[in-house]
A tleap script that builds the chain and sets N, CA, C and O, in Angstrom:
source leaprc.protein.ff14SB
mol = sequence {
  NMET GLY ALA MET THR ALA GLU ALA ILE LYS
  GLU ILE ASP SER ASN LEU GLU ASN GLN ILE
  GLY PHE HIE LEU ARG VAL ASN ILE TYR PRO
  PRO ALA PRO TYR ASP LEU VAL PRO ALA CYS
  ILE ALA ALA ILE ASP ALA VAL ASN THR ASN
  SER ASP TRP TYR GLU PHE ILE THR LEU PRO
  ALA GLY ILE MET TYR ARG ARG LYS PHE GLN
  SER VAL PRO ALA TRP ALA ILE ILE ARG THR
  PHE ARG LEU ASP THR TRP ILE ILE GLU SER
  GLU LEU ASP ASN CGLU
}
set mol.1.N position { 43.486 -4.703 -53.402 }
set mol.1.CA position { 42.731 -5.160 -52.263 }
set mol.1.C position { 43.675 -5.443 -51.105 }
set mol.1.O position { 44.844 -5.765 -51.317 }
set mol.2.N position { 43.172 -5.325 -49.885 }
set mol.2.CA position { 43.976 -5.659 -48.736 }
set mol.2.C position { 44.006 -4.569 -47.700 }
set mol.2.O position { 43.091 -3.753 -47.591 }
set mol.3.N position { 45.092 -4.574 -46.936 }
set mol.3.CA position { 45.222 -3.662 -45.803 }
set mol.3.C position { 45.243 -2.197 -46.220 }
set mol.3.O position { 44.651 -1.355 -45.545 }
set mol.4.N position { 45.911 -1.885 -47.314 }
set mol.4.CA position { 45.963 -0.485 -47.751 }
set mol.4.C position { 44.578 -0.001 -48.170 }
set mol.4.O position { 44.217 1.144 -47.900 }
set mol.5.N position { 43.814 -0.846 -48.816 }
set mol.5.CA position { 42.454 -0.475 -49.210 }
set mol.5.C position { 41.586 -0.303 -47.971 }
set mol.5.O position { 40.769 0.616 -47.915 }
set mol.6.N position { 41.749 -1.170 -46.979 }
set mol.6.CA position { 40.988 -1.048 -45.733 }
set mol.6.C position { 41.292 0.285 -45.055 }
set mol.6.O position { 40.384 0.950 -44.556 }
set mol.7.N position { 42.553 0.673 -45.036 }
set mol.7.CA position { 42.925 1.976 -44.460 }
set mol.7.C position { 42.255 3.120 -45.219 }
set mol.7.O position { 41.776 4.077 -44.611 }
set mol.8.N position { 42.223 3.017 -46.538 }
set mol.8.CA position { 41.580 4.052 -47.357 }
set mol.8.C position { 40.081 4.103 -47.093 }
set mol.8.O position { 39.503 5.186 -46.998 }
set mol.9.N position { 39.454 2.951 -46.975 }
set mol.9.CA position { 38.018 2.891 -46.676 }
set mol.9.C position { 37.749 3.584 -45.349 }
set mol.9.O position { 36.788 4.341 -45.217 }
set mol.10.N position { 38.598 3.320 -44.376 }
set mol.10.CA position { 38.462 3.913 -43.040 }
set mol.10.C position { 38.566 5.435 -43.087 }
set mol.10.O position { 37.871 6.127 -42.343 }
set mol.11.N position { 39.426 5.959 -43.952 }
set mol.11.CA position { 39.629 7.402 -44.057 }
set mol.11.C position { 38.516 8.113 -44.824 }
set mol.11.O position { 38.210 9.273 -44.546 }
set mol.12.N position { 37.911 7.420 -45.789 }
set mol.12.CA position { 36.925 8.062 -46.670 }
set mol.12.C position { 35.589 8.301 -45.990 }
set mol.12.O position { 34.994 9.366 -46.159 }
set mol.13.N position { 35.107 7.332 -45.226 }
set mol.13.CA position { 33.767 7.414 -44.648 }
set mol.13.C position { 33.870 7.349 -43.132 }
set mol.13.O position { 34.557 6.479 -42.595 }
set mol.14.N position { 33.201 8.252 -42.441 }
set mol.14.CA position { 33.283 8.279 -40.985 }
set mol.14.C position { 32.303 7.316 -40.324 }
set mol.14.O position { 32.390 7.096 -39.116 }
set mol.15.N position { 31.380 6.740 -41.075 }
set mol.15.CA position { 30.383 5.829 -40.530 }
set mol.15.C position { 30.941 4.402 -40.529 }
set mol.15.O position { 31.220 3.837 -41.586 }
set mol.16.N position { 31.099 3.832 -39.345 }
set mol.16.CA position { 31.694 2.500 -39.225 }
set mol.16.C position { 30.889 1.442 -39.967 }
set mol.16.O position { 31.469 0.553 -40.590 }
set mol.17.N position { 29.578 1.524 -39.911 }
set mol.17.CA position { 28.734 0.553 -40.610 }
set mol.17.C position { 28.994 0.586 -42.117 }
set mol.17.O position { 29.089 -0.462 -42.755 }
set mol.18.N position { 29.109 1.775 -42.680 }
set mol.18.CA position { 29.413 1.900 -44.113 }
set mol.18.C position { 30.800 1.356 -44.435 }
set mol.18.O position { 30.990 0.677 -45.444 }
set mol.19.N position { 31.768 1.658 -43.573 }
set mol.19.CA position { 33.138 1.184 -43.794 }
set mol.19.C position { 33.196 -0.340 -43.834 }
set mol.19.O position { 33.769 -0.928 -44.751 }
set mol.20.N position { 32.596 -0.968 -42.830 }
set mol.20.CA position { 32.644 -2.428 -42.743 }
set mol.20.C position { 31.843 -3.055 -43.876 }
set mol.20.O position { 32.277 -4.042 -44.469 }
set mol.21.N position { 30.684 -2.494 -44.180 }
set mol.21.CA position { 29.873 -3.015 -45.281 }
set mol.21.C position { 30.620 -2.988 -46.603 }
set mol.21.O position { 30.591 -3.960 -47.358 }
set mol.22.N position { 31.281 -1.887 -46.882 }
set mol.22.CA position { 32.050 -1.768 -48.120 }
set mol.22.C position { 33.224 -2.750 -48.115 }
set mol.22.O position { 33.492 -3.422 -49.111 }
set mol.23.N position { 33.913 -2.819 -46.985 }
set mol.23.CA position { 35.050 -3.738 -46.854 }
set mol.23.C position { 34.621 -5.185 -47.111 }
set mol.23.O position { 35.298 -5.913 -47.837 }
set mol.24.N position { 33.508 -5.598 -46.523 }
set mol.24.CA position { 33.049 -6.982 -46.678 }
set mol.24.C position { 32.663 -7.316 -48.112 }
set mol.24.O position { 32.855 -8.446 -48.561 }
set mol.25.N position { 32.123 -6.348 -48.824 }
set mol.25.CA position { 31.646 -6.616 -50.180 }
set mol.25.C position { 32.687 -6.384 -51.252 }
set mol.25.O position { 32.600 -6.972 -52.329 }
set mol.26.N position { 33.680 -5.532 -50.981 }
set mol.26.CA position { 34.614 -5.139 -52.038 }
set mol.26.C position { 36.061 -5.519 -51.740 }
set mol.26.O position { 36.813 -5.834 -52.663 }
set mol.27.N position { 36.460 -5.495 -50.489 }
set mol.27.CA position { 37.880 -5.616 -50.179 }
set mol.27.C position { 38.314 -7.020 -49.766 }
set mol.27.O position { 39.511 -7.247 -49.591 }
set mol.28.N position { 37.413 -7.949 -49.606 }
set mol.28.CA position { 37.816 -9.318 -49.304 }
set mol.28.C position { 37.207 -10.253 -50.345 }
set mol.28.O position { 36.182 -9.958 -50.959 }
set mol.29.N position { 37.879 -11.395 -50.519 }
set mol.29.CA position { 37.388 -12.358 -51.495 }
set mol.29.C position { 37.300 -13.730 -50.844 }
set mol.29.O position { 38.248 -14.155 -50.184 }
set mol.30.N position { 36.218 -14.411 -51.011 }
set mol.30.CA position { 35.002 -13.969 -51.684 }
set mol.30.C position { 34.268 -12.942 -50.829 }
set mol.30.O position { 34.424 -12.918 -49.608 }
set mol.31.N position { 33.468 -12.095 -51.473 }
set mol.31.CA position { 32.731 -11.086 -50.716 }
set mol.31.C position { 31.837 -11.740 -49.656 }
set mol.31.O position { 31.271 -12.811 -49.874 }
set mol.32.N position { 31.727 -11.080 -48.527 }
set mol.32.CA position { 30.899 -11.581 -47.428 }
set mol.32.C position { 29.544 -10.873 -47.449 }
set mol.32.O position { 29.446 -9.740 -47.921 }
set mol.33.N position { 28.505 -11.529 -46.941 }
set mol.33.CA position { 27.178 -10.913 -46.932 }
set mol.33.C position { 27.126 -9.673 -46.034 }
set mol.33.O position { 27.781 -9.613 -44.993 }
set mol.34.N position { 26.346 -8.705 -46.455 }
set mol.34.CA position { 26.181 -7.470 -45.695 }
set mol.34.C position { 25.570 -7.750 -44.321 }
set mol.34.O position { 25.750 -6.963 -43.391 }
set mol.35.N position { 24.856 -8.851 -44.191 }
set mol.35.CA position { 24.240 -9.221 -42.908 }
set mol.35.C position { 25.268 -9.401 -41.798 }
set mol.35.O position { 24.912 -9.380 -40.620 }
set mol.36.N position { 26.524 -9.574 -42.155 }
set mol.36.CA position { 27.579 -9.766 -41.161 }
set mol.36.C position { 28.071 -8.462 -40.536 }
set mol.36.O position { 28.839 -8.497 -39.574 }
set mol.37.N position { 27.650 -7.327 -41.057 }
set mol.37.CA position { 28.144 -6.039 -40.550 }
set mol.37.C position { 27.934 -5.901 -39.043 }
set mol.37.O position { 28.889 -5.561 -38.344 }
set mol.38.N position { 26.727 -6.149 -38.499 }
set mol.38.CA position { 26.567 -6.001 -37.042 }
set mol.38.C position { 27.474 -6.917 -36.227 }
set mol.38.O position { 27.983 -6.506 -35.184 }
set mol.39.N position { 27.684 -8.153 -36.682 }
set mol.39.CA position { 28.563 -9.076 -35.966 }
set mol.39.C position { 30.009 -8.579 -36.017 }
set mol.39.O position { 30.735 -8.680 -35.029 }
set mol.40.N position { 30.422 -8.048 -37.155 }
set mol.40.CA position { 31.778 -7.503 -37.285 }
set mol.40.C position { 31.971 -6.303 -36.363 }
set mol.40.O position { 33.005 -6.177 -35.707 }
set mol.41.N position { 30.982 -5.432 -36.316 }
set mol.41.CA position { 31.068 -4.260 -35.431 }
set mol.41.C position { 31.086 -4.701 -33.970 }
set mol.41.O position { 31.816 -4.127 -33.163 }
set mol.42.N position { 30.292 -5.713 -33.620 }
set mol.42.CA position { 30.279 -6.227 -32.250 }
set mol.42.C position { 31.651 -6.802 -31.881 }
set mol.42.O position { 32.112 -6.619 -30.755 }
set mol.43.N position { 32.298 -7.487 -32.808 }
set mol.43.CA position { 33.637 -8.038 -32.555 }
set mol.43.C position { 34.659 -6.921 -32.365 }
set mol.43.O position { 35.492 -6.979 -31.460 }
set mol.44.N position { 34.589 -5.914 -33.216 }
set mol.44.CA position { 35.499 -4.764 -33.099 }
set mol.44.C position { 35.287 -4.071 -31.753 }
set mol.44.O position { 36.253 -3.730 -31.071 }
set mol.45.N position { 34.036 -3.864 -31.375 }
set mol.45.CA position { 33.728 -3.219 -30.093 }
set mol.45.C position { 34.202 -4.060 -28.906 }
set mol.45.O position { 34.711 -3.516 -27.926 }
set mol.46.N position { 34.038 -5.373 -28.990 }
set mol.46.CA position { 34.476 -6.254 -27.895 }
set mol.46.C position { 35.963 -6.096 -27.641 }
set mol.46.O position { 36.407 -6.053 -26.494 }
set mol.47.N position { 36.726 -6.009 -28.718 }
set mol.47.CA position { 38.177 -5.892 -28.574 }
set mol.47.C position { 38.583 -4.471 -28.182 }
set mol.47.O position { 39.385 -4.281 -27.268 }
set mol.48.N position { 38.028 -3.479 -28.873 }
set mol.48.CA position { 38.447 -2.091 -28.610 }
set mol.48.C position { 37.928 -1.561 -27.276 }
set mol.48.O position { 38.621 -0.783 -26.621 }
set mol.49.N position { 36.744 -1.957 -26.862 }
set mol.49.CA position { 36.154 -1.428 -25.641 }
set mol.49.C position { 36.537 -2.247 -24.422 }
set mol.49.O position { 36.890 -1.692 -23.381 }
set mol.50.N position { 36.469 -3.561 -24.549 }
set mol.50.CA position { 36.678 -4.438 -23.397 }
set mol.50.C position { 37.990 -5.211 -23.445 }
set mol.50.O position { 38.310 -5.939 -22.505 }
set mol.51.N position { 38.740 -5.068 -24.508 }
set mol.51.CA position { 39.956 -5.866 -24.727 }
set mol.51.C position { 39.660 -7.354 -24.601 }
set mol.51.O position { 40.492 -8.124 -24.121 }
set mol.52.N position { 38.466 -7.753 -25.037 }
set mol.52.CA position { 38.034 -9.145 -24.904 }
set mol.52.C position { 38.012 -9.825 -26.267 }
set mol.52.O position { 37.013 -9.773 -26.986 }
set mol.53.N position { 39.118 -10.458 -26.609 }
set mol.53.CA position { 39.235 -11.160 -27.881 }
set mol.53.C position { 38.405 -12.436 -27.885 }
set mol.53.O position { 38.156 -13.010 -28.945 }
set mol.54.N position { 37.973 -12.885 -26.703 }
set mol.54.CA position { 37.254 -14.155 -26.587 }
set mol.54.C position { 35.758 -13.993 -26.329 }
set mol.54.O position { 35.063 -14.978 -26.081 }
set mol.55.N position { 35.262 -12.765 -26.384 }
set mol.55.CA position { 33.814 -12.555 -26.227 }
set mol.55.C position { 33.101 -13.226 -27.407 }
set mol.55.O position { 33.467 -13.029 -28.565 }
set mol.56.N position { 32.084 -14.016 -27.086 }
set mol.56.CA position { 31.356 -14.708 -28.147 }
set mol.56.C position { 30.350 -13.785 -28.809 }
set mol.56.O position { 29.586 -13.098 -28.132 }
set mol.57.N position { 30.352 -13.771 -30.125 }
set mol.57.CA position { 29.466 -12.957 -30.949 }
set mol.57.C position { 28.552 -13.916 -31.710 }
set mol.57.O position { 29.021 -14.886 -32.304 }
set mol.58.N position { 27.259 -13.644 -31.690 }
set mol.58.CA position { 26.303 -14.474 -32.416 }
set mol.58.C position { 26.207 -13.988 -33.854 }
set mol.58.O position { 26.026 -12.798 -34.109 }
set mol.59.N position { 26.330 -14.910 -34.776 }
set mol.59.CA position { 26.233 -14.589 -36.202 }
set mol.59.C position { 24.762 -14.518 -36.608 }
set mol.59.O position { 23.903 -15.100 -35.945 }
set mol.60.N position { 24.473 -13.806 -37.696 }
set mol.60.CA position { 23.087 -13.713 -38.163 }
set mol.60.C position { 22.530 -15.092 -38.545 }
set mol.60.O position { 23.277 -16.020 -38.855 }
set mol.61.N position { 21.218 -15.193 -38.513 }
set mol.61.CA position { 20.541 -16.440 -38.883 }
set mol.61.C position { 20.983 -16.880 -40.278 }
set mol.61.O position { 21.060 -16.071 -41.204 }
set mol.62.N position { 21.267 -18.154 -40.410 }
set mol.62.CA position { 21.652 -18.705 -41.704 }
set mol.62.C position { 23.135 -18.615 -42.018 }
set mol.62.O position { 23.578 -19.135 -43.042 }
set mol.63.N position { 23.913 -17.966 -41.157 }
set mol.63.CA position { 25.355 -17.852 -41.384 }
set mol.63.C position { 26.061 -18.612 -40.273 }
set mol.63.O position { 25.850 -18.347 -39.090 }
set mol.64.N position { 26.903 -19.563 -40.669 }
set mol.64.CA position { 27.606 -20.398 -39.707 }
set mol.64.C position { 29.115 -20.242 -39.924 }
set mol.64.O position { 29.574 -20.048 -41.049 }
set mol.65.N position { 29.864 -20.328 -38.844 }
set mol.65.CA position { 31.317 -20.307 -38.912 }
set mol.65.C position { 31.795 -21.750 -39.047 }
set mol.65.O position { 31.460 -22.604 -38.226 }
set mol.66.N position { 32.570 -22.009 -40.077 }
set mol.66.CA position { 33.072 -23.352 -40.372 }
set mol.66.C position { 31.954 -24.389 -40.449 }
set mol.66.O position { 32.131 -25.552 -40.088 }
set mol.67.N position { 30.818 -23.939 -40.924 }
set mol.67.CA position { 29.636 -24.783 -41.157 }
set mol.67.C position { 29.076 -25.440 -39.915 }
set mol.67.O position { 28.262 -26.357 -40.030 }
set mol.68.N position { 29.486 -25.001 -38.710 }
set mol.68.CA position { 28.936 -25.600 -37.510 }
set mol.68.C position { 28.600 -24.651 -36.384 }
set mol.68.O position { 27.760 -24.984 -35.548 }
set mol.69.N position { 29.213 -23.490 -36.320 }
set mol.69.CA position { 29.059 -22.642 -35.143 }
set mol.69.C position { 28.243 -21.383 -35.436 }
set mol.69.O position { 28.491 -20.682 -36.418 }
set mol.70.N position { 27.265 -21.109 -34.567 }
set mol.70.CA position { 26.442 -19.913 -34.695 }
set mol.70.C position { 27.048 -18.750 -33.899 }
set mol.70.O position { 26.829 -17.586 -34.235 }
set mol.71.N position { 27.805 -19.065 -32.851 }
set mol.71.CA position { 28.488 -18.050 -32.047 }
set mol.71.C position { 29.979 -18.331 -32.089 }
set mol.71.O position { 30.415 -19.477 -31.976 }
set mol.72.N position { 30.751 -17.270 -32.254 }
set mol.72.CA position { 32.208 -17.421 -32.347 }
set mol.72.C position { 32.889 -16.311 -31.561 }
set mol.72.O position { 32.300 -15.251 -31.350 }
set mol.73.N position { 34.128 -16.543 -31.125 }
set mol.73.CA position { 34.855 -15.486 -30.419 }
set mol.73.C position { 35.180 -14.322 -31.354 }
set mol.73.O position { 35.305 -14.489 -32.567 }
set mol.74.N position { 35.311 -13.157 -30.762 }
set mol.74.CA position { 35.591 -11.944 -31.539 }
set mol.74.C position { 36.829 -12.119 -32.416 }
set mol.74.O position { 36.838 -11.667 -33.562 }
set mol.75.N position { 37.875 -12.768 -31.895 }
set mol.75.CA position { 39.105 -12.931 -32.678 }
set mol.75.C position { 38.855 -13.667 -33.986 }
set mol.75.O position { 39.490 -13.364 -34.996 }
set mol.76.N position { 37.940 -14.627 -33.982 }
set mol.76.CA position { 37.669 -15.404 -35.200 }
set mol.76.C position { 37.022 -14.521 -36.272 }
set mol.76.O position { 37.333 -14.647 -37.457 }
set mol.77.N position { 36.136 -13.644 -35.856 }
set mol.77.CA position { 35.497 -12.733 -36.815 }
set mol.77.C position { 36.521 -11.750 -37.355 }
set mol.77.O position { 36.575 -11.496 -38.559 }
set mol.78.N position { 37.328 -11.200 -36.466 }
set mol.78.CA position { 38.333 -10.221 -36.882 }
set mol.78.C position { 39.340 -10.847 -37.836 }
set mol.78.O position { 39.712 -10.232 -38.835 }
set mol.79.N position { 39.781 -12.054 -37.540 }
set mol.79.CA position { 40.751 -12.731 -38.404 }
set mol.79.C position { 40.125 -13.140 -39.738 }
set mol.79.O position { 40.710 -12.910 -40.797 }
set mol.80.N position { 38.952 -13.739 -39.686 }
set mol.80.CA position { 38.307 -14.242 -40.895 }
set mol.80.C position { 38.006 -13.136 -41.891 }
set mol.80.O position { 38.204 -13.306 -43.094 }
set mol.81.N position { 37.526 -11.998 -41.390 }
set mol.81.CA position { 37.121 -10.912 -42.281 }
set mol.81.C position { 38.141 -9.781 -42.347 }
set mol.81.O position { 37.846 -8.694 -42.843 }
set mol.82.N position { 39.339 -10.047 -41.844 }
set mol.82.CA position { 40.465 -9.120 -41.933 }
set mol.82.C position { 40.112 -7.713 -41.433 }
set mol.82.O position { 40.261 -6.723 -42.150 }
set mol.83.N position { 39.646 -7.659 -40.197 }
set mol.83.CA position { 39.182 -6.405 -39.609 }
set mol.83.C position { 40.235 -5.723 -38.732 }
set mol.83.O position { 39.909 -4.794 -37.992 }
set mol.84.N position { 41.474 -6.163 -38.803 }
set mol.84.CA position { 42.510 -5.613 -37.933 }
set mol.84.C position { 42.731 -4.115 -38.118 }
set mol.84.O position { 43.241 -3.454 -37.214 }
set mol.85.N position { 42.358 -3.572 -39.267 }
set mol.85.CA position { 42.485 -2.128 -39.497 }
set mol.85.C position { 41.665 -1.332 -38.484 }
set mol.85.O position { 42.024 -0.203 -38.146 }
set mol.86.N position { 40.582 -1.906 -38.006 }
set mol.86.CA position { 39.682 -1.213 -37.089 }
set mol.86.C position { 39.987 -1.503 -35.623 }
set mol.86.O position { 39.269 -1.032 -34.741 }
set mol.87.N position { 41.032 -2.267 -35.352 }
set mol.87.CA position { 41.409 -2.580 -33.977 }
set mol.87.C position { 42.398 -1.547 -33.481 }
set mol.87.O position { 43.403 -1.258 -34.131 }
set mol.88.N position { 42.094 -0.993 -32.313 }
set mol.88.CA position { 42.971 0.000 -31.695 }
set mol.88.C position { 43.923 -0.750 -30.783 }
set mol.88.O position { 43.502 -1.398 -29.825 }
set mol.89.N position { 45.199 -0.658 -31.086 }
set mol.89.CA position { 46.195 -1.342 -30.264 }
set mol.89.C position { 46.523 -0.485 -29.041 }
set mol.89.O position { 46.764 0.717 -29.152 }
set mol.90.N position { 46.527 -1.115 -27.902 }
set mol.90.CA position { 46.927 -0.404 -26.693 }
set mol.90.C position { 48.388 -0.693 -26.409 }
set mol.90.O position { 48.975 -1.614 -26.977 }
set mol.91.N position { 48.965 0.096 -25.530 }
set mol.91.CA position { 50.361 -0.116 -25.173 }
set mol.91.C position { 50.534 -1.472 -24.499 }
set mol.91.O position { 51.595 -2.085 -24.617 }
set mol.92.N position { 49.510 -1.950 -23.794 }
set mol.92.CA position { 49.587 -3.229 -23.116 }
set mol.92.C position { 49.642 -4.393 -24.092 }
set mol.92.O position { 50.193 -5.443 -23.763 }
set mol.93.N position { 49.080 -4.228 -25.290 }
set mol.93.CA position { 49.090 -5.312 -26.275 }
set mol.93.C position { 50.499 -5.635 -26.744 }
set mol.93.O position { 50.761 -6.755 -27.183 }
set mol.94.N position { 51.405 -4.678 -26.658 }
set mol.94.CA position { 52.755 -4.859 -27.183 }
set mol.94.C position { 53.747 -5.370 -26.142 }
set mol.94.O position { 54.926 -5.548 -26.446 }
set mol.95.N position { 53.281 -5.604 -24.920 }
set mol.95.CA position { 54.193 -6.067 -23.871 }
set mol.95.C position { 54.280 -7.569 -23.847 }
set mol.95.O position { 55.003 -8.132 -23.026 }
savepdb mol mol.pdb
quit
């Protein structure tokens, strides 16, 4: 489990929803609910499209971050669910 498995998941299936769903259920512990897939994709899109690590993403009903927050910044979702494999690094990120 881990980063190498995430890379393999990314290579096997071209559908991002399937990749993230599989990653959440199989590649992290404890497994995360499949309901989080849209929030994870929204966080990935916020960072890759807008370079906005602080865009707030609303979590699905009944799922709270740290038992208190319904909306969290994209970075928190990416870090919590180890989604860095799906983040496209730009040259500006390394400066």
